[in-house]
Z-matrix of the N, CA and C atoms (Angstrom, degrees):
N
C 1 1.403
C 2 1.500 1 116.71
N 3 1.328 2 115.59 1 126.49
C 4 1.505 3 118.24 2 -176.77
C 5 1.499 4 110.53 3 -87.50
N 6 1.311 5 113.71 4 109.12
C 7 1.410 6 117.84 5 179.74
C 8 1.424 7 113.01 6 -82.09
N 9 1.330 8 117.89 7 136.46
C 10 1.451 9 121.34 8 178.72
C 11 1.475 10 112.86 9 -77.86
N 12 1.376 11 111.83 10 140.74
C 13 1.459 12 115.16 11 174.61
C 14 1.482 13 112.22 12 -74.59
N 15 1.191 14 119.72 13 141.87
C 16 1.485 15 130.97 14 -174.65
C 17 1.446 16 111.83 15 -135.30
N 18 1.248 17 123.75 16 132.51
C 19 1.423 18 114.75 17 179.31
C 20 1.481 19 113.29 18 169.05
N 21 1.332 20 114.70 19 170.54
C 22 1.494 21 127.04 20 177.14
C 23 1.500 22 109.97 21 -133.36
N 24 1.303 23 117.75 22 146.25
C 25 1.437 24 121.52 23 166.77
C 26 1.504 25 102.84 24 -158.09
N 27 1.361 26 112.10 25 152.07
C 28 1.457 27 124.14 26 -177.85
C 29 1.433 28 115.06 27 -123.75
N 30 1.240 29 118.14 28 152.68
C 31 1.567 30 125.27 29 169.30
C 32 1.547 31 101.89 30 -147.01
N 33 1.307 32 111.49 31 150.36
C 34 1.412 33 126.10 32 167.11
C 35 1.442 34 121.28 33 -96.16
N 36 1.267 35 115.57 34 121.73
C 37 1.501 36 121.35 35 -178.04
C 38 1.591 37 104.27 36 -120.83
N 39 1.353 38 111.22 37 108.15
C 40 1.508 39 115.47 38 -173.45
C 41 1.491 40 111.25 39 60.61
N 42 1.415 41 115.43 40 -123.97
C 43 1.438 42 115.66 41 -179.63
C 44 1.509 43 113.49 42 -96.96
N 45 1.369 44 117.03 43 11.43
C 46 1.466 45 127.55 44 -165.87
C 47 1.618 46 106.53 45 -105.70
N 48 1.306 47 120.64 46 123.16
C 49 1.427 48 127.22 47 166.85
C 50 1.406 49 108.40 48 -88.94
N 51 1.354 50 116.24 49 110.54
C 52 1.464 51 121.99 50 179.79
C 53 1.627 52 106.88 51 -95.58
N 54 1.178 53 117.00 52 118.75
C 55 1.400 54 125.76 53 173.23
C 56 1.426 55 113.19 54 -99.12
N 57 1.333 56 118.46 55 112.43
C 58 1.544 57 120.67 56 -179.06
C 59 1.519 58 103.68 57 -97.41
N 60 1.454 59 109.93 58 123.63
C 61 1.491 60 115.44 59 179.45
C 62 1.539 61 103.64 60 -105.35
N 63 1.368 62 117.61 61 144.28
C 64 1.432 63 122.00 62 178.38
C 65 1.462 64 110.14 63 -134.93
N 66 1.466 65 116.56 64 131.75
C 67 1.442 66 123.08 65 178.18
C 68 1.415 67 112.68 66 109.03
N 69 1.407 68 111.54 67 172.34
C 70 1.429 69 120.12 68 178.47
C 71 1.502 70 109.53 69 -70.67
N 72 1.397 71 113.82 70 131.13
C 73 1.519 72 117.30 71 174.37
C 74 1.502 73 112.81 72 -98.53
N 75 1.359 74 116.18 73 81.13
C 76 1.293 75 122.81 74 -173.53
C 77 1.591 76 107.53 75 -124.55
N 78 1.338 77 112.43 76 -176.21
C 79 1.412 78 121.25 77 -177.51
C 80 1.568 79 113.05 78 -59.95
N 81 1.220 80 119.79 79 -26.40
C 82 1.397 81 126.47 80 -170.56
C 83 1.556 82 104.44 81 -88.38
N 84 1.353 83 119.56 82 -25.50
C 85 1.431 84 117.54 83 -171.55
C 86 1.610 85 115.91 84 -115.75
N 87 1.372 86 115.33 85 -21.64
C 88 1.449 87 118.19 86 -170.73
C 89 1.465 88 108.67 87 -66.11
N 90 1.330 89 124.73 88 -35.63
C 91 1.494 90 125.20 89 178.18
C 92 1.423 91 112.89 90 -58.83
N 93 1.402 92 117.18 91 -30.08
C 94 1.438 93 119.33 92 -176.73
C 95 1.529 94 112.12 93 -75.93
N 96 1.327 95 113.10 94 -24.02
C 97 1.540 96 119.58 95 -177.98
C 98 1.509 97 115.90 96 -95.06
N 99 1.399 98 116.06 97 -31.15
C 100 1.481 99 119.59 98 -168.11
C 101 1.515 100 116.19 99 -52.50
N 102 1.298 101 119.46 100 -53.45
C 103 1.412 102 118.40 101 -178.46
C 104 1.447 103 115.87 102 -55.13
N 105 1.374 104 114.20 103 -50.53
C 106 1.419 105 120.11 104 179.74
C 107 1.547 106 110.59 105 -61.77
N 108 1.287 107 118.98 106 -38.78
C 109 1.562 108 124.93 107 171.29
C 110 1.463 109 109.17 108 -49.83
N 111 1.393 110 118.07 109 -58.31
C 112 1.427 111 122.40 110 -171.95
C 113 1.580 112 106.51 111 -63.73
N 114 1.346 113 120.32 112 -40.64
C 115 1.412 114 119.63 113 -174.82
C 116 1.553 115 108.00 114 -63.53
N 117 1.269 116 117.16 115 -38.83
C 118 1.493 117 127.34 116 175.84
C 119 1.488 118 106.40 117 -53.42
N 120 1.387 119 114.51 118 -57.50
C 121 1.441 120 121.02 119 -172.46
C 122 1.532 121 110.40 120 -57.50
N 123 1.377 122 117.35 121 -42.86
C 124 1.404 123 122.57 122 176.20
C 125 1.524 124 118.02 123 -59.43
N 126 1.297 125 111.68 124 -22.50
C 127 1.444 126 117.26 125 179.49
C 128 1.513 127 115.76 126 -88.39
N 129 1.365 128 114.13 127 -3.93
C 130 1.501 129 123.62 128 176.80
C 131 1.565 130 111.89 129 -67.66
N 132 1.260 131 112.50 130 143.40
C 133 1.546 132 117.94 131 178.74
C 134 1.560 133 112.10 132 -90.66
N 135 1.298 134 113.89 133 -45.04
C 136 1.502 135 121.89 134 -168.74
C 137 1.511 136 116.06 135 -136.96
N 138 1.374 137 116.52 136 -46.30
C 139 1.476 138 121.08 137 -173.16
C 140 1.463 139 105.45 138 -145.52
N 141 1.412 140 111.24 139 152.30
C 142 1.539 141 121.87 140 172.12
C 143 1.517 142 110.04 141 -132.41
N 144 1.352 143 110.11 142 139.17
C 145 1.503 144 115.63 143 174.66
C 146 1.483 145 104.61 144 -124.47
N 147 1.351 146 115.48 145 132.12
C 148 1.352 147 122.04 146 168.43
C 149 1.504 148 112.00 147 -95.07
N 150 1.403 149 112.02 148 118.51
C 151 1.454 150 113.87 149 179.29
C 152 1.553 151 106.06 150 -95.54
N 153 1.329 152 115.69 151 112.50
C 154 1.455 153 120.08 152 -177.09
C 155 1.468 154 113.82 153 -98.32
N 156 1.285 155 124.75 154 12.00
C 157 1.563 156 131.72 155 -172.07
C 158 1.445 157 111.12 156 -50.71
N 159 1.434 158 114.01 157 -33.50
C 160 1.459 159 118.96 158 179.34
C 161 1.511 160 113.45 159 -104.02
N 162 1.277 161 122.35 160 32.29
C 163 1.350 162 127.28 161 177.80
C 164 1.578 163 105.61 162 -118.15
N 165 1.327 164 116.62 163 101.61
C 166 1.508 165 120.07 164 -177.57
C 167 1.538 166 110.43 165 -84.14
N 168 1.396 167 124.40 166 -15.40
C 169 1.461 168 120.43 167 -169.68
C 170 1.556 169 102.10 168 -150.42
N 171 1.358 170 114.31 169 143.04
C 172 1.545 171 115.74 170 171.02
C 173 1.530 172 104.06 171 -142.32
N 174 1.246 173 114.93 172 137.10
C 175 1.431 174 125.64 173 176.79
C 176 1.489 175 109.05 174 -107.61
N 177 1.432 176 115.89 175 179.74
C 178 1.511 177 122.52 176 -174.58
C 179 1.520 178 102.75 177 -63.21
N 180 1.438 179 120.88 178 -28.49
C 181 1.468 180 117.85 179 -177.43
C 182 1.555 181 107.06 180 -72.93
N 183 1.282 182 125.12 181 -36.94
C 184 1.422 183 126.11 182 178.34
C 185 1.480 184 107.33 183 -64.53
N 186 1.415 185 121.39 184 -45.20
C 187 1.403 186 125.08 185 -177.05
C 188 1.525 187 107.75 186 -61.74
N 189 1.301 188 115.50 187 -36.91
C 190 1.582 189 117.27 188 -174.85
C 191 1.562 190 104.43 189 -71.15
N 192 1.353 191 119.32 190 -38.33
C 193 1.443 192 117.86 191 176.78
C 194 1.542 193 112.99 192 -61.09
N 195 1.314 194 116.03 193 -42.79
C 196 1.474 195 116.21 194 179.25
C 197 1.465 196 111.49 195 -68.19
N 198 1.321 197 123.81 196 -35.91
C 199 1.519 198 121.59 197 177.58
C 200 1.443 199 111.30 198 -74.68
N 201 1.253 200 123.28 199 -30.16
C 202 1.486 201 126.03 200 168.66
C 203 1.579 202 104.64 201 -58.94
N 204 1.256 203 121.47 202 -57.39
C 205 1.448 204 118.67 203 179.94
C 206 1.460 205 115.16 204 -60.43
N 207 1.355 206 119.49 205 -29.09
C 208 1.470 207 122.71 206 172.30
C 209 1.493 208 110.18 207 -61.09
N 210 1.313 209 118.18 208 -46.33
C 211 1.541 210 123.63 209 178.10
C 212 1.583 211 109.03 210 -60.98
N 213 1.315 212 116.15 211 -39.45
C 214 1.500 213 115.56 212 179.88
C 215 1.591 214 108.99 213 -66.68
N 216 1.300 215 113.15 214 -45.16
C 217 1.453 216 113.28 215 178.72
C 218 1.501 217 117.57 216 -63.70
N 219 1.333 218 116.33 217 -28.97
C 220 1.485 219 121.44 218 169.24
C 221 1.485 220 112.02 219 -64.77
N 222 1.313 221 116.64 220 -44.82
C 223 1.389 222 119.94 221 -179.06
C 224 1.575 223 107.72 222 -65.26
N 225 1.228 224 124.16 223 -37.82
C 226 1.482 225 128.89 224 -178.64
C 227 1.424 226 113.43 225 -84.58
N 228 1.344 227 117.89 226 0.02
C 229 1.541 228 124.90 227 -175.74
C 230 1.498 229 112.78 228 54.14
N 231 1.325 230 114.24 229 41.56
C 232 1.526 231 124.18 230 173.61
C 233 1.467 232 109.03 231 -99.03
N 234 1.312 233 119.77 232 136.59
C 235 1.540 234 118.79 233 172.17
C 236 1.560 235 108.59 234 -79.90
N 237 1.298 236 117.02 235 151.94
C 238 1.468 237 117.90 236 174.72
C 239 1.528 238 110.41 237 -142.12
N 240 1.353 239 109.25 238 144.63
C 241 1.505 240 116.52 239 178.28
C 242 1.476 241 107.64 240 -147.15
N 243 1.312 242 111.18 241 171.43
C 244 1.562 243 119.09 242 -172.45
C 245 1.396 244 103.24 243 -136.02
N 246 1.418 245 111.08 244 143.60
C 247 1.527 246 117.42 245 174.87
C 248 1.640 247 104.70 246 -140.89
N 249 1.350 248 101.28 247 167.68
C 250 1.550 249 110.13 248 173.89
C 251 1.374 250 114.86 249 80.28
N 252 1.398 251 129.53 250 26.67
C 253 1.419 252 127.39 251 -171.06
C 254 1.546 253 107.49 252 -68.92
N 255 1.218 254 116.70 253 126.42
C 256 1.509 255 124.30 254 168.51
C 257 1.460 256 109.83 255 -67.49
N 258 1.366 257 120.79 256 153.95
C 259 1.476 258 120.20 257 -176.60
C 260 1.529 259 119.50 258 -50.98
N 261 1.414 260 107.23 259 -40.67
C 262 1.543 261 114.19 260 -178.05
C 263 1.591 262 108.45 261 -65.89
N 264 1.311 263 112.34 262 -44.96
C 265 1.499 264 119.17 263 -173.89
C 266 1.568 265 108.58 264 -70.35
N 267 1.358 266 114.96 265 -37.00
C 268 1.449 267 116.78 266 176.24
C 269 1.496 268 110.11 267 -63.40
N 270 1.329 269 121.82 268 -41.17
C 271 1.439 270 120.71 269 176.52
C 272 1.469 271 114.30 270 -64.17
N 273 1.403 272 122.48 271 -36.26
C 274 1.392 273 118.59 272 171.76
C 275 1.512 274 113.76 273 -63.48
N 276 1.336 275 116.90 274 -44.32
C 277 1.408 276 124.62 275 178.87
C 278 1.595 277 109.05 276 -51.98
N 279 1.368 278 114.87 277 -45.63
C 280 1.501 279 116.08 278 -177.98
C 281 1.464 280 107.71 279 -72.87
N 282 1.285 281 129.84 280 -41.38
C 283 1.417 282 133.04 281 179.03
C 284 1.602 283 110.86 282 -51.33
N 285 1.328 284 110.21 283 -54.24
C 286 1.475 285 114.47 284 -176.14
C 287 1.562 286 117.75 285 -90.52
N 288 1.349 287 116.24 286 -0.24
C 289 1.416 288 118.64 287 169.14
C 290 1.569 289 109.26 288 86.91
N 291 1.400 290 121.97 289 22.00
C 292 1.399 291 118.61 290 -177.99
C 293 1.586 292 112.97 291 -68.72
N 294 1.325 293 114.51 292 -25.51
C 295 1.405 294 116.66 293 177.82
C 296 1.475 295 113.68 294 -64.77
N 297 1.273 296 123.50 295 -8.78
C 298 1.418 297 127.82 296 177.02
C 299 1.594 298 106.90 297 -91.38
N 300 1.260 299 120.10 298 -19.44
C 301 1.403 300 119.73 299 173.37
C 302 1.605 301 114.76 300 -96.42
N 303 1.293 302 118.72 301 -29.72
C 304 1.405 303 121.70 302 179.18
C 305 1.439 304 113.75 303 -116.89
N 306 1.440 305 118.15 304 147.70
C 307 1.376 306 117.73 305 165.07
C 308 1.513 307 108.89 306 -83.79
N 309 1.396 308 109.57 307 133.69
C 310 1.417 309 118.82 308 -173.48
C 311 1.556 310 109.07 309 -118.15
N 312 1.340 311 113.98 310 135.72
C 313 1.488 312 118.31 311 172.74
C 314 1.384 313 111.85 312 -122.40
N 315 1.259 314 115.02 313 158.19
C 316 1.615 315 116.93 314 -172.42
C 317 1.596 316 108.37 315 -76.55
N 318 1.300 317 118.22 316 -21.81
C 319 1.546 318 114.59 317 -179.13
C 320 1.591 319 104.71 318 -153.90
N 321 1.316 320 113.28 319 171.48
C 322 1.459 321 122.05 320 177.00
C 323 1.454 322 112.92 321 -62.38
N 324 1.262 323 122.52 322 -45.31
C 325 1.405 324 125.96 323 -179.80
C 326 1.599 325 111.40 324 -52.19
N 327 1.350 326 116.27 325 -44.92
C 328 1.416 327 123.25 326 178.92
C 329 1.468 328 108.42 327 -64.45
N 330 1.360 329 120.42 328 -41.43
C 331 1.340 330 127.59 329 -165.82
C 332 1.606 331 108.90 330 -71.82
N 333 1.424 332 119.17 331 -33.33
C 334 1.349 333 118.70 332 -175.46
C 335 1.622 334 118.47 333 -91.95
N 336 1.247 335 105.84 334 -6.99
C 337 1.507 336 114.37 335 176.33
C 338 1.520 337 117.82 336 -67.66
């Protein structure tokens, strides 16, 4: 059985905390990532970028996790943006209006400028 890679890792580029998310963000996986994601967000100084280039699928559970982290960023006065949406994820974002909540960039280079 081919087990999907799932995970988070972060790096700081200038004042921006880039959080790379990997794997399907669905009901089976989101709970495994959420606490770590929130801890990473709390460590940010000024700005957070979620790099979703390695996220091929997102469900309502994944969307909820992102919106929850958006609220945390708003409380902490941290800006948040997203980059690297795969076509299927981009379509979901369009359908549910996530692009009205988040600033979305095509790639990491654009997001950190």
